[in-house]
C-alpha positions in Angstrom: -38.1 -60.6 78.2 -38.6 -63.9 74.7 -41.5 -63.4 73.9 -41.6 -59.6 74.5 -38.4 -59.3 72.3 -41.2 -62.0 69.1 -43.9 -59.6 69.6 -41.4 -56.5 68.6 -39.9 -57.7 66.0 -43.5 -59.0 64.6 -43.9 -55.2 64.3 -45.1 -54.4 68.5 -45.5 -50.3 68.4 -46.8 -50.1 71.6 -48.9 -52.0 74.4 -51.3 -50.4 76.8 -52.1 -52.1 80.9 -55.3 -51.7 82.1 -54.0 -51.6 85.6 -56.7 -49.5 87.1 -55.2 -49.3 90.5 -51.9 -50.5 92.6 -53.9 -50.9 95.3 -54.9 -54.1 96.6 -58.2 -53.7 97.8 -59.1 -52.0 94.2 -57.7 -54.0 92.2 -59.6 -57.0 93.9 -62.5 -55.2 93.6 -62.0 -54.9 89.5 -60.5 -58.9 89.9 -57.0 -57.3 88.2 -55.3 -61.2 88.7 -51.6 -60.0 87.5 -49.3 -58.8 90.5 -48.2 -55.5 90.7 -44.4 -58.0 90.7 -45.6 -59.2 87.3 -46.6 -55.4 86.2 -42.8 -53.9 87.2 -41.3 -56.5 85.3 -43.2 -55.8 82.3 -42.6 -52.1 82.6 -38.6 -53.3 82.6 -38.9 -55.9 79.8 -40.5 -53.0 78.0 -38.0 -50.0 78.8 -35.5 -52.4 78.2 -36.9 -53.6 74.2 -37.8 -49.8 74.0 -41.5 -50.8 73.0 -43.5 -48.1 74.1 -46.2 -48.4 77.0 -49.3 -47.2 79.3 -51.1 -47.8 82.4 -55.1 -47.6 82.3 -56.1 -46.0 85.5 -59.6 -45.5 86.7 -59.0 -41.5 88.1 -61.8 -39.7 90.5 -62.9 -43.3 91.8 -65.7 -43.1 94.5 -64.6 -46.0 96.0 -60.9 -45.2 96.8 -59.2 -44.2 99.6 -56.5 -41.6 100.2 -54.6 -44.6 101.4 -55.4 -46.6 98.0 -54.5 -43.1 95.6 -51.5 -43.2 97.6 -50.3 -46.5 96.9 -51.1 -46.3 93.4 -49.1 -43.5 93.2 -46.3 -45.1 95.1 -46.2 -47.7 93.0 -46.2 -45.3 90.1 -42.8 -43.1 90.9 -41.3 -47.0 90.8 -41.6 -47.5 87.5 -39.1 -47.3 84.9 -40.0 -44.2 82.9 -39.7 -43.5 79.0 
């Protein structure tokens, strides 16, 4: 939280995350090292500090299956909304 506060005080106005998917299988494929818990924690901190943020997702991915899409949808629905 302290680092995010400092970034906001330094002029941070928006943040973007290249998440690609919430599916562990797809995240491994795209070498996303952060855990979903870390992504959720960042979402909560940025939400609390009122720093707009968004997640980049790959849509219409030919290697994703229905269960991968469902995992991502459920994860996104669990995040704090702007």
